[in-house]
C-alpha positions as CSV (number, residue, x, y, z in Angstrom):
1,M,60.8,58.8,-5.6
2,R,58.7,57.6,-8.5
3,Q,56.9,60.2,-10.7
4,L,53.2,59.7,-10.2
5,V,50.4,61.2,-12.2
6,Y,47.1,62.0,-10.6
7,Q,44.0,63.6,-12.1
8,P,42.5,66.8,-10.7
9,V,39.3,66.4,-8.8
10,T,36.2,68.6,-8.7
11,T,33.6,66.5,-6.8
12,T,32.1,67.8,-3.6
13,R,33.6,64.9,-1.6
14,A,37.0,65.4,-3.2
15,Y,39.0,63.6,-0.5
16,E,37.3,60.3,-1.3
17,N,38.3,60.6,-4.9
18,I,41.8,61.5,-4.0
19,A,42.0,58.5,-1.6
20,A,40.7,56.2,-4.3
21,Q,43.3,57.4,-6.8
22,I,46.2,57.0,-4.4
23,E,44.9,53.5,-3.4
24,Q,44.9,52.6,-7.1
25,T,48.5,53.6,-7.5
26,I,49.3,51.2,-4.6
27,T,47.2,48.2,-5.7
28,S,48.6,48.6,-9.3
29,G,52.1,48.4,-8.1
30,Q,53.2,52.0,-8.9
31,L,53.8,52.4,-5.2
32,R,55.0,49.6,-3.0
33,V,55.1,48.8,0.7
34,G,57.5,51.2,2.3
35,D,57.4,53.8,-0.5
36,Q,57.0,57.4,0.5
37,L,54.1,59.3,-1.0
38,P,54.7,62.8,-2.4
39,G,54.4,65.7,0.1
40,E,51.2,67.4,1.0
41,R,52.0,70.5,-1.1
42,E,52.9,68.5,-4.2
43,L,49.7,66.4,-3.9
44,A,47.6,69.5,-3.4
45,E,49.0,70.9,-6.7
46,Q,48.5,67.7,-8.6
47,F,44.9,67.3,-7.5
48,E,44.2,71.0,-7.6
49,V,42.7,71.1,-4.1
50,S,43.7,72.6,-0.8
51,R,46.1,71.0,1.6
52,V,43.2,70.5,4.0
53,V,41.5,68.2,1.5
54,I,44.8,66.3,1.1
55,R,45.0,65.8,4.9
56,E,41.5,64.5,5.0
57,A,42.3,62.0,2.2
58,M,45.5,60.9,4.2
59,R,43.4,60.4,7.3
60,N,41.0,58.2,5.3
61,L,43.8,56.1,4.0
62,E,45.5,55.9,7.3
63,A,42.3,54.8,9.1
64,R,42.0,52.0,6.6
65,G,45.5,50.8,7.3
66,I,46.8,51.6,3.7
67,V,49.3,54.3,4.6
68,E,51.3,55.2,7.7
69,V,51.9,58.9,8.6
70,R,55.3,59.3,10.3
71,H,55.3,62.7,11.9
72,G,58.3,64.7,10.9
73,S,59.1,62.2,8.1
74,G,56.2,61.8,5.7
75,T,53.5,59.4,4.6
76,Y,54.4,55.8,3.6
77,V,52.6,52.9,2.1
78,R,51.8,50.5,4.9
79,S,50.4,47.4,3.4
80,I,48.9,46.0,0.2
81,P,47.4,42.8,1.5
82,S,45.1,44.5,4.0
83,P,42.9,46.4,1.5
84,A,43.0,43.4,-0.9
85,V,41.8,41.0,1.8
86,T,39.2,43.5,3.0
87,Q,37.8,43.9,-0.5
88,S,37.6,40.1,-0.9
89,L,35.8,39.7,2.5
90,T,33.4,42.5,1.7
91,L,32.6,40.9,-1.7
92,L,32.1,37.5,0.0
93,L,29.7,38.9,2.5
94,E,27.8,40.8,-0.2
95,L,27.3,37.6,-2.1
96,E,26.2,35.7,1.0
97,E,23.6,38.5,1.5
98,A,24.3,38.6,5.3
99,S,21.5,40.3,7.3
100,L,22.2,43.5,9.1
101,L,21.6,41.9,12.4
102,D,24.1,39.1,11.6
103,L,26.7,41.7,10.6
104,Y,26.1,43.6,13.8
105,V,26.7,40.5,15.9
106,V,30.1,39.9,14.2
107,R,30.9,43.6,14.4
108,Q,30.2,43.6,18.1
109,A,32.3,40.6,18.7
110,L,35.3,42.3,16.9
111,E,34.8,45.7,18.5
112,L,34.6,44.3,22.0
113,V,38.1,43.2,21.4
114,A,39.4,46.2,19.4
115,A,38.3,48.9,21.9
116,P,40.1,47.4,25.0
117,K,43.2,46.8,22.9
118,A,43.0,50.4,21.7
119,A,42.9,51.5,25.3
120,Q,46.1,49.5,25.8
121,Y,48.1,50.3,22.7
122,A,46.8,53.5,21.0
123,T,49.5,56.1,20.4
124,P,48.9,59.8,21.3
125,E,48.5,60.5,17.6
126,E,45.8,57.9,17.3
127,I,43.9,59.2,20.3
128,A,44.2,62.7,18.8
129,A,42.8,61.4,15.5
130,L,39.8,59.9,17.3
131,R,39.2,63.2,19.1
132,N,39.4,65.1,15.8
133,C,36.9,62.7,14.2
134,L,34.6,63.2,17.1
135,E,34.8,67.0,16.7
136,E,34.0,66.7,13.0
137,M,30.9,64.6,13.8
138,A,29.6,67.2,16.2
139,P,28.1,69.6,13.6
140,L,26.6,66.7,11.7
141,V,24.8,65.7,14.9
142,K,23.7,69.2,15.6
143,Q,22.3,69.6,12.0
144,G,20.4,66.4,12.4
145,I,19.7,63.5,10.0
146,H,16.7,64.4,7.8
147,S,17.7,63.0,4.3
148,E,19.8,60.4,2.6
149,D,22.6,63.0,2.1
150,S,22.8,63.9,5.8
151,F,22.6,60.2,6.8
152,R,25.5,59.4,4.4
153,A,27.6,62.3,5.7
154,F,27.2,61.1,9.3
155,S,27.8,57.5,8.3
156,T,31.0,58.3,6.6
157,K,32.4,59.9,9.8
158,D,30.9,57.2,11.9
159,E,32.6,54.5,9.8
160,E,35.9,56.5,10.0
161,F,35.6,56.7,13.8
162,H,35.2,52.9,14.2
163,R,38.0,52.2,11.7
164,L,40.3,54.4,13.8
165,I,39.5,52.4,16.9
166,A,40.3,49.2,14.9
167,K,43.6,50.7,13.7
168,A,44.5,51.8,17.3
169,S,44.1,48.2,18.5
170,H,47.4,47.5,16.6
171,N,46.0,44.1,15.5
172,M,46.0,44.1,11.7
173,P,43.8,41.0,11.2
174,L,41.2,42.4,13.6
175,A,41.3,45.8,11.7
176,T,41.1,44.0,8.4
177,L,37.9,42.1,9.4
178,L,36.3,45.2,10.8
179,N,37.2,47.2,7.7
180,A,35.4,44.5,5.6
181,I,32.2,44.6,7.7
182,L,31.8,48.3,8.5
183,P,30.8,49.4,4.9
184,L,28.2,46.6,4.8
185,V,26.7,47.7,8.1
186,M,26.4,51.3,6.9
187,S,24.8,50.4,3.6
188,G,22.5,47.8,5.4
189,R,21.2,50.5,7.7
190,L,20.3,52.8,4.8
191,E,18.5,50.0,3.1
192,I,16.4,49.3,6.2
193,I,15.5,53.0,6.6
194,N,14.3,53.2,2.9
195,R,12.4,49.9,3.2
196,T,10.6,50.7,6.4
197,G,9.1,54.2,6.0
198,G,12.0,56.4,5.2
199,F,13.7,59.1,7.3
200,Q,10.6,60.4,9.1
201,R,10.2,57.1,10.9
202,F,13.9,56.8,11.5
203,I,14.2,60.4,12.9
204,A,11.4,59.5,15.4
205,R,13.4,56.5,16.7
206,S,17.0,57.4,16.2
207,G,19.2,59.0,18.9
208,R,22.2,60.6,17.1
209,E,22.8,62.7,20.2
210,N,23.1,59.5,22.3
211,A,25.5,58.1,19.7
212,H,27.7,61.1,19.9
213,E,27.8,60.9,23.7
214,E,28.6,57.2,23.5
215,H,31.4,57.9,21.0
216,A,32.8,60.5,23.4
217,N,32.7,57.9,26.3
218,I,34.6,55.4,24.1
219,V,37.3,57.9,23.3
220,N,37.7,59.0,26.9
221,A,38.0,55.4,28.0
222,I,40.7,54.8,25.4
223,A,42.5,58.0,26.3
224,N,42.4,57.0,30.0
225,R,43.9,53.6,29.2
226,D,40.8,51.9,30.7
227,P,40.2,48.7,28.7
228,K,37.2,47.6,30.8
229,A,35.5,51.0,30.3
230,A,36.2,50.9,26.6
231,E,34.6,47.5,26.3
232,H,31.6,48.6,28.4
233,F,30.9,51.7,26.3
234,V,31.3,49.9,23.0
235,Y,28.9,47.3,24.1
236,Q,26.4,49.9,25.3
237,H,26.8,51.9,22.0
238,L,26.3,48.9,19.7
239,Q,23.4,47.4,21.7
240,R,21.5,50.7,21.3
241,S,22.3,50.9,17.6
242,M,21.2,47.3,17.0
243,A,17.9,48.0,18.9
244,T,17.2,51.1,16.7
245,Y,17.4,49.2,13.5
246,R,15.7,46.1,14.9
247,D,12.7,48.2,15.9
248,L,12.5,49.6,12.4
249,E,12.0,46.1,10.9
């Protein structure tokens, strides 16, 4: 295994910094497709963080299709083209200045395919990852969204949740397209909130509790291997979300 050098991290969102450094070692060619990453303990020592933070970083990378966690074996580089294509598509969409509504329309078209496929092909580990993400969102929903920081915290987990569904579809082109669009949707939502009266107006109209229940319905449909139900609940979830931000305009 190649000797890799990582920098210790001290930020409050350390797992994002760790994921970014590992991704850089992949895109720079230090790690190649099929290479095994150092073990959890070794990475924790290099980054000077707990193993829990390393696991969160690995989940982030896995949800984006960059690494593959093989239980009982280790973590391996999955693909270089996917993140590269995703970044190119994201940049293209940014330059085109696509509206939030336009992005939602495309996102909905993709997720209405991804969720039923996830219901067909998701592995037990992928379903467990979705349930774990849902559990981690629960306290964020309970605390409520009252500031940009709390909105960003929820959006990070929300984006991870939908990336996990895309990954569980086992359709890499579909996941790549969704991974390009999701960050733009999240940033577009924040822009609308700030432009149309801030968080007080958003709080009055948003339904985070509804979103959490909708997420739970999607996960249950996938776990029950029910493609039609998965499609129905994704459509319901995205239609309500679109209406929330349309009403803010």
